N, C-alpha and C positions, 0 to 999 in steps of 0.2 A: 811602202816607200822608204828607201834608205837615203839618209841625208848626211852629207859631209859639211862641216862648218869650219872655216878657217878664220883666224884673227891675224890681221896684218896682210898686206898685199904686196910684199916685196918679192925678190927673186926666189927665196926659199919656199914661200907659200905658193906663189904662182907657178914657178918652174918645177917644183918638186911635189908638194902635197896636192895641190889642185889638179895639176897635169896628170899625176899618177892616179888620183881618184877618178878622173875622167877616163883615162886609158883602161883602168881596171874593169869598167862596166858594172861595178858593184853599187853605184849610186844613181838614184833617180834625180837627185837634187844636190847642186853645189852652191853653197852659200859662203860669202866672205864678208868680214867686217874691215872697213878701211876708213881712216879719218881725213885723208886728203880729198877735199871736195872735187877737184878737177879729175882725179883718178876715178872717184865714184861716178861722176857724170859720164866720163868716157866709156867705162866698162858697162854702165847701165844702158847707155844709148846703143851699144853694140850687143849687149847680152852675151858677150864673149870677150876673150882675149887671145893673143897669139904668143907662143913661146918658140924660140929657136932651139933646136935640139942638135947638138954636135954629135956626129957619128964618125967612124973611121974614114968613110968615103965622102963626107960632105956634111952639110947642114940641112936638116928638115925643119919645116915650120909646122907646128901643131896648133890648130885652133881648138880652144877649149870652150864648149858651149853646151847647153845654156848655163850661164852663171848669174846668180843673184848677188848683188853687192849692196851693202847697207852701211850707212854712217852711224856709229853708236852715239854720235853727238846730236842726232835728230830723233826726237821722241818716237815717231812712228817707226822709223828704221830700227831703233833700239828694241821696240816691242817685237818686231819681226825677228830680230836676232835671238831674243830670249825664246821665242816660240820655236825657232829652228834648233836651238840647243836642246830644247825639250824633246825633239823628235830625232836628233842626230844619233848615229851609231858610231861615228868617228869625228874627232875634232882635232885641230892643230893650232897651236899658237906659234907664230914666227915673227916676233917683234924685235925691234932694235936692241932691247934690253929688258931684263926682268923688272926693271924699275917701272915699266909701262903697265904691269899687271894691275896695279892699284891706282894709276893716274887717271884723273878725269871724273872722280866721284861716281855718280850713278851711271856714267857712260864708260866706266872702266871695264876691262876684260874680266876682272875678278867679280864685279857686280853682275855683269851679264851672264857669266857662267853660273854664278850662285843662283840667280833668278831662274835660269833655264833648267839647271839640275834639280832645283826644288820642285819646279813644275813637272819635270820628268818623273820624280818620285810620286808626286800627288796623282799623276795620271797613269801610273804604272807603265811609263814609257820604256823603250828598249834600253838595254845596257849600252854603255858607250866607252870607247877608248879615247883618252886625251893625250896627244903628243905635245910635249913642251920643247920647242926647237930653238930656244934662245941659247946663245953661246955662254952658258953658265952651268957649272957642274951640279948645282942644286936647283935648277929651274923647276923641275917637277915638284920638289918639296916646297919651294916658295909659292908655287901656284896653288898647291893644296891648301 
């Protein structure tokens, strides 16, 4: 099973990373972390989301499904995110700022990634690529 994990559910994550992961057919599982409760509830209820894709001759609507969405602020959800990181082969952060990497203590992106990557090593999980898509020239270095 190949898993993609995204952090943040804004337009870059949803419209680029998750949509392309879905279209690639390379992933059996799409997982995303989001902190806005209403967004988590809506996506969870549908197990999907839609993206409008502009083309030269019009706009197509793409439905991305199935999608698992979890709130890092909820203990059970955070545990699921850590487990997903441990099995992921690709991950992407697409947050409003690199300042969010460490925000939130145990529910921070940095802590979830650290916990999942540690578990990945302990379980001899698959190698993974992590894309840092924040608008900062040193995003990857700061995330490391």
